[in-house]
N, C-alpha and C positions, 0 to 999 in steps of 0.2 A: 459536498463534493461536487455535484453537477453543476452548481452556480460557478464554483471556482474555475471549473473545466471550460465551460461555457464563456468565460471572460478571457481565456488564453488565447493568443494569436496562433499557437501550435495547431498543427492538423494531426487530427487521430480519430479513431473509430471509438465509440464508447458501448461496450456490451453490459446491460444492466441486468443482472440476475436477481430477481426477487423470490424469496423463499416463503411464499405463500402468506404474506402480510395480511393481517386482519383488521388493523385499525384504518389502513388506506389501500386503496385500489390502485398499487404502484404502476402497473401495466396499463391501467386506464389514463393516469396520470401523465406517465410517459409519451403516450400516443398524442396527447394534447401538444406535446414539444416536437413532434414530428418524428418521434422515435420509432424504429421498426421495433415491434413486439412479436414474439415468438412464444406462444404458449404451448409447455409441453405437459401440464396437468392443470385439474380442476382447481380453482382456489379453495373448494371446500376441503381439500387434503390438508394434512398437518403437515407443518415445517419439516424439512429433512434435514437441516442442519448445514453449517458452514461449509464443511467440506464437500457436500453435495453441490452447493452452488460452485464453489471453485472448480470443481471437474466439469460441470457443464460449460464454464467458461472455457476451460483448457479444451474441450472437446470439440465445440464451435470455432475456436481459433484456430486449433491445430490441423484440422481437416482440410486438405488441400493447400494451396500456395499462396492465398491472398494475403497472410500476413507473416512477417518475419519476427516479430517480436510481441510480447504479451505482457501486460502489466496487471496483477490481480491485486485488488485494492478493496479495503472496507469502505463503508459508505460515511464513516465519522471522520473523514480526512479533508482538509483543505490543501489545494494543490497550486502553489504559486508559479507563475509563469516562468517557464526556464527549467523546470525541475524535471520534467519528462523528456525534454530534448537534451538535457546533460546525462541522463540515463541511457537515453537511445545512443548517443554518442559513443559512450563507455563500451555498451554492448558491441556496438560495430568494430571497436577497437580490440575485441577478443575476450571481453569478460563475458561469462554466461549467465549467472544469476546476480543479480544486484538489488538492494534496498537503499533508500536514501537516509538522510539524517533526519531526526524528527525532535519535537519538543520534549523536554526535561522528564515530562510525565508520559510520553506518548509511547515509550519501549521499556520493556522489561530489561533489556540489554543496556547497560548504561554507555557502552562504547558505540551504541547507534544515535546517541542523542548529541545536539549541536554543541551543548555545553560542555561535554567532555573533549571535544575537539579544538574548539575555537574559544578561548578565554574571552576575549574581547566582546562576545555576544552574552555572556554569562549573566543571568538574573532576568532575562526577559522574553526568553524564547518561548514561554508558556503563554504568552499573550496573544491571542488569536488574530488580533488585528494587525499585528506586526509581523506576519508570515511572508507578507511579500518584502517587507525591509529586510528581514533576515535573508530571503533568497537573493535579493539585490547585493547586500553586504558580501554573499559567498561569490557573487559573480567577479567581485573584486581580486579574489585570490588567483595569482597567477597561474595558468594551466600547468605548469611543470611541478606545481606545489600543491596541486589538488591531489592529494594521496588517495587512493583507494585501500581502505582496510582490507586486506585479502583473508581468505579463509574464515571469514567470520560467521557467527550463527545468523540464522534468517529470521526475519520478524514477518508475522503474516497479514500485517496490516496494508503492505504496499510492496510487492514482490515483482521486479522486472525480470523478464527472461527471453533468451533466444530460444525460438521455438525449435528449431531442428537440435540444438544442443541439449534442450530439457528432455526432448524424446529418450535419450539415453536413460534417463531418471525415471521413466513412466512406472508407475505401480503395477497396472495390469495391461498389458499389451492388448490381450484380446477385447477387453472393453474401453481402451483407451482411457484408462482412468490415472492421472498424474499423481493424485494423492489417495493414501490408505482409505477407503470408506468407514472401516471401522472407528477411525477417529473421528467422530460425528463433529465436534466442536471445539476440541483441544487436541493439543500434540501433534497435529497435522503437519505445520510447517517444520517441527522439529523432526520428525520422522522422515520428511522429505528431503532435509537439509542432508541427514546422514546419507540417505541413497545418493544424493549429489556428489558428496565428497568421495564415498566409494567407486563411484564411476568416473572419477577425475575431472568433475566440473569446476570451474573457476568461480569461486563465490566472493562477494564482498559487499562493503558499504560504500557509496559515492559520497565523498565529503564536499561536493558542490551541489549536489542536490538536496532539497530539504521540503518535506510535507508536514503539516501540522496534524497531529493525531489526537483526538479528543479523548481515545481509548476508554472503551464500554460506556459511552453516553448513550447509545442506542440500544443497549440492554436494559430494560426496565426495573429488574431487581438491584442493579448497580447504580441507579440514577442518583437517588437521593443522598446516600452517604459520601458518594465520590463528589458530588456537587459541593456539599457542605466543606468537605476537606479543601477542595479545589480553591473555593472561594476565600479561604483563610490565606491558602498559600498565594494566591493572586495578590492579596493586598500586601502581603510581606514583600511580594517582587517589586511591586510597584514603588515601594517604599525605597529601594535599593536599586532603581534601574538607572542606567548611565544619562546623563546630561546631554 
């Protein structure tokens, strides 16, 4: 994800939350890139889970008035140029919480996939090297036809939000936790979505914004089986890709 962000002409700050990675000293590597590192715990501690990392990002970004918007994203994401600015524009126009479209295998919710919305790109959105090509195709869609699917479910891989609006859905105001810490790795975005809807926030999927989601490739236990399945699917897609 960081490489794709670094190649984007868009301007934004990146907050990298590392949950005690064991194989690579992520903070040390980040410092080599000139990234400011804030260490909140010893690397000898055990990982505390995805939701804890999300809450750290929220706490950092929502304190003070430095930021208007926040995107919480997984690390197994490729972000084509233009995807973030499209989300930011929609947030400025009155949407409160948004997710982008993604590759066919990138989302549990099929209405979040590019294939489900645009027939002309069906069959090759899973090919990672074409993610920028997909994003450019979406830019050709007239703005007045770039429908945002309202009141959709949320996916946790890439959530864009207006910070001041999202504060209405905070789980624990005293500790400034946006997500329920009891949901350590799963059901975190689902429970958050329910609170957002109950408190009147405007949720949607932006159909002119796209990110490629590998989905679980960074989870060691999921790698081998998922990659074997995806290799087969990839070959099938290449056989039917458009000329």
